[in-house]
BABA-803070 format. One record per residue (C-alpha): x, y negated, z. Coordinates in steps of 0.5 Angstrom, whole numbers, padded with zeros to 4 digits, always signed. Each point is the difference from the previous one (the first is absolute). Example, Ala and Ser with C-alpha at 12.3 -4.5 7.8 and 13.67 -1.06 7.14 Angstrom:
2
+0025+0009+0016;+0002-0007-0002;
//
This chain:
368
-0113+0052-0262;-0008+0000-0001;+0001-0002-0007;+0005+0006-0001;-0005+0004+0004;-0005-0002-0006;+0005+0001-0005;+0002+0007+0002;-0008+0002+0001;+0000-0002-0008;+0005+0005-0001;-0003+0005+0004;-0003+0004-0006;+0007+0001-0003;+0003+0002+0007;-0004+0006+0001;-0003-0004+0006;-0007-0001-0003;-0003+0005-0006;+0001-0003-0007;-0006-0003-0003;-0002+0003-0007;+0005-0003-0005;+0005-0001+0004;+0007+0003-0002;+0006+0001+0005;+0005-0006+0000;+0007+0002+0002;+0001-0008+0001;-0006-0001+0004;+0001+0006+0004;+0007-0002+0002;-0002-0007+0002;-0006+0002+0004;+0005+0005+0004;+0005-0006+0001;-0005-0004+0003;-0003+0005+0004;+0006+0002+0003;+0000-0006+0005;-0006-0004-0001;-0006+0002+0005;+0006+0001+0006;+0002-0007-0001;-0007-0003+0001;+0001+0004+0007;+0007-0003+0001;-0003-0007-0001;-0006+0001+0005;+0006+0002+0005;+0004-0006-0002;-0006-0005+0001;-0002+0004+0007;+0007-0001+0003;+0000-0008-0003;-0007-0001+0004;+0002+0004+0006;+0008-0001+0001;+0001-0007-0004;-0007-0003+0002;-0001+0003+0007;-0007+0002-0002;-0001+0006+0003;-0007+0002+0002;-0003+0005+0005;-0002+0007-0003;-0008-0001-0001;+0000-0006-0003;+0006+0002-0005;-0004+0006-0002;-0006-0004-0001;+0004-0004-0004;+0003+0005-0005;-0007+0004+0000;-0003-0007-0003;+0006-0001-0005;+0001+0008-0002;-0006+0004+0002;-0006-0004-0002;+0002-0002-0007;+0002+0008-0001;-0007+0002+0003;-0004-0006-0004;+0004+0000-0007;+0000+0008+0001;-0007+0001+0000;-0001-0004-0006;+0005+0004-0003;-0003+0006+0002;-0007-0001-0003;+0003-0003-0007;+0006+0005-0001;-0001+0006+0004;-0008+0001+0002;-0002+0007-0003;-0008+0001+0002;+0001+0007+0000;+0005+0001+0005;-0001-0006+0004;+0000+0000+0008;+0000-0005+0005;+0006+0003+0004;+0004+0001-0007;-0001-0007-0002;+0002-0003+0007;+0006+0005+0001;+0003-0003-0007;-0002-0007+0001;+0004+0000+0007;+0006+0004-0003;+0000-0006-0005;-0003+0002-0006;+0004-0001-0007;+0006-0005+0001;-0003-0002+0006;+0004+0006+0004;+0005-0005+0002;-0004-0005+0004;-0002+0006+0006;+0008+0002-0001;+0002-0007+0001;-0004-0001+0006;+0003+0006+0004;+0007-0003-0002;-0002-0006+0003;-0003+0003+0007;+0007+0004+0000;+0004-0006-0001;-0004-0004+0006;+0002+0006+0004;+0008+0000-0002;+0000-0008+0000;-0003+0001+0007;+0006+0005+0002;+0005-0004-0003;-0002-0007+0003;+0000+0004+0007;+0007+0003-0001;+0003-0007-0003;-0003-0003+0007;+0003+0005+0005;+0006+0003-0004;+0002-0005-0005;+0006+0004-0002;-0004+0006-0002;-0005-0004-0004;+0004+0002-0007;+0002+0007+0002;-0007+0001+0001;-0003-0003-0006;+0005+0004-0004;-0002+0006+0003;-0007-0001-0002;+0002-0001-0007;+0003+0006+0000;-0005+0004+0003;-0005-0003-0005;+0004+0002-0006;+0000+0007+0002;-0007+0000+0001;-0001-0003-0007;+0002+0007-0002;-0006+0003+0002;-0005+0001-0005;-0007+0001+0003;-0006+0002-0005;-0007-0002+0000;-0003-0007+0002;-0002-0002+0007;-0002-0007+0001;+0007-0002-0003;+0004+0004+0005;+0003+0005-0004;+0004-0005-0004;+0003-0004+0006;+0006+0004+0001;+0002-0002-0007;-0001-0007+0000;+0001-0001+0008;+0008+0000-0002;-0001-0006-0005;-0005-0004+0004;+0005+0000+0006;+0006-0001-0004;-0003-0006-0003;-0001-0002+0008;+0007+0002+0002;+0003-0004-0006;-0003-0006+0002;+0002+0001+0007;+0007+0000-0002;+0000-0006-0004;-0003-0004+0006;+0007+0002+0004;+0005-0005+0000;+0006+0005-0002;-0004+0001-0007;-0002-0007-0001;+0008-0002+0001;+0001+0006-0005;-0005-0003-0005;+0003-0007+0000;+0007+0003-0002;-0004+0002-0007;+0000+0007+0000;+0000+0003-0007;-0008+0001-0001;+0001+0001-0008;+0005+0006+0001;-0004+0003+0005;-0006+0000-0004;+0004+0003-0006;+0003+0005+0004;-0007+0002+0003;-0003+0000-0007;+0005+0005-0002;-0001+0005+0006;-0008-0001-0001;+0000+0002-0008;+0005+0006+0002;-0004+0003+0005;-0006-0001-0003;+0002+0003-0006;+0003+0006+0004;-0007+0001+0004;-0004+0000-0007;+0005+0005-0003;-0001+0004+0006;-0008+0000-0001;+0000+0001-0007;+0003+0005-0005;+0001-0005-0005;-0001-0008+0000;-0003-0004-0006;+0005-0002-0005;+0006+0004+0004;+0003+0005-0005;+0002+0004+0006;-0004+0005+0005;+0001+0000+0007;+0006+0003+0003;+0000+0007+0004;+0003-0004+0006;-0006-0004+0000;-0005+0005+0000;-0004+0002+0006;+0000-0006+0004;-0006+0000+0005;-0004-0006+0003;+0005-0002+0005;+0006-0001-0005;-0005-0004-0005;-0002-0004+0006;+0007-0001+0002;+0002-0002-0007;-0006-0005+0000;+0002-0003+0007;+0007-0002-0003;-0003-0003-0007;-0005-0003+0003;+0004-0003+0006;+0005-0002-0006;-0005-0003-0004;-0003-0005+0005;+0007-0002+0003;+0002-0002-0008;-0007-0004+0000;+0001-0003+0007;+0007-0002-0002;-0002-0003-0007;-0005-0004+0003;+0004-0003+0006;+0006-0001-0005;-0005-0004-0005;-0004-0004+0006;+0006-0001+0005;+0007+0002-0004;+0002-0007+0000;-0003-0003+0006;+0002+0000+0007;-0005+0005+0004;-0004-0002+0006;-0006+0002+0003;-0004-0005-0004;+0002+0002-0007;-0002+0007+0002;-0007-0002+0002;-0005+0002-0006;-0002-0006-0004;-0007-0002-0001;-0001+0002-0007;+0003+0007+0002;-0006+0000+0005;-0005-0002-0005;+0003+0005-0005;-0001+0005+0006;-0008-0001+0000;+0000+0000-0007;+0004+0007-0001;-0004+0003+0005;-0007-0001-0004;+0004+0002-0006;+0002+0007+0004;-0007+0001+0002;-0004-0002-0007;+0005+0003-0005;-0002+0007-0001;-0008-0003+0000;+0003-0002-0007;+0005+0004-0002;-0004+0007+0001;-0005-0002-0005;+0005-0002-0005;+0003+0006+0000;-0005+0005+0001;-0007-0002-0001;-0003+0000-0007;-0001-0007-0003;-0005-0002-0006;-0002+0005-0005;+0002+0006+0004;+0008-0002-0001;+0004-0001+0006;+0006-0006+0000;+0006+0005+0000;-0003+0004-0006;-0001-0007-0004;+0007-0002+0001;+0003+0006-0001;-0002+0001-0007;+0006-0004-0002;+0007+0001+0002;+0001-0008+0002;-0007+0001+0004;+0002+0006+0004;+0007-0004+0002;-0005-0006+0002;-0005+0003+0004;+0003+0000+0007;+0002-0007-0001;-0007-0002-0002;-0003+0004+0005;+0005-0004+0005;-0002-0007-0002;-0007+0001+0000;+0000+0003+0007;+0005-0005+0003;-0005-0006-0003;-0006+0004+0002;+0003+0001+0007;+0002-0007+0001;-0007-0003-0002;-0003+0005+0005;+0005-0002+0006;-0001-0007-0002;-0008+0000+0000;+0000+0005+0006;+0005-0005+0004;-0005-0006-0001;-0006+0004+0004;+0001+0000+0008;-0001+0008+0000;+0005+0001-0005;+0005-0004+0004;-0002+0004+0006;+0002+0006-0004;+0006-0001-0004;+0002-0007+0002;
//
């Protein structure tokens, strides 16, 4: 998912997420590709975070007290956001004429640039700790109420995700949207550990058909949302029908909830089919492999570092006063090649920086 995130950021100059650099022309193919990826990619990372937390708490029984839990997540999420956010601020956002210590500190603590996800994820973990404690209490005291209570929390968080607060307040304003996906990953892992679910999985459920069905739902609802948001879509011969006009923020958020859930479900079904589709399901195979844990370490570093390299490629002037986009966009082939060259350079440099960082004690403490 981190790789998809980097791909999406490489396409943001075509989707409207970032301003187009000098020389870059609109590209309908890249516009659609960017929106197809953005429909579920960042929420899937939150979903995986909840899934892994449930594996640790429920699968391995590694629950911890609140204060040690908070301290652990602060080191894992807030420390990199502050350390790397400080470097990012002075490299790309520092303006001596407008600088103030208060503004700088507030921006960094909110998660500057792409690092906004880390403070938000920290609060999701804190909320999930409380929900896990409640569910564990209910399971021990009233086991028959455990699943209904878990489903009720999921439904409540789905409704909460329709709320769209604005502004940046230490990552809290984005929690209503992402808490649902984080808890959905947690709750799915809890359900997969149940005996009834494992018995059903051993009978060979049609995961490939599930993946295909959810992919169709994802594409249809995503198209519905995009058409409601834009009068005319790139490379589409028709304009927005009248019945799609006037959608408010809540309606758009509801469509986003549906297509994002469908996209995550389709991806999960595909991965499950590829990994376990022809094998008997057991708790052992449901544990992450060592190579996945190693990839997780590298992916975290790639996420932290990638904008340090991608942003200069797109928005900072190169040798001779000409930026990289202007050079590539002198020809049609170069214009099509631009995002993939930037993507390749970003991935190589990010992986190298991550590898070098993990060689140091301080680096392993920050992103290891």
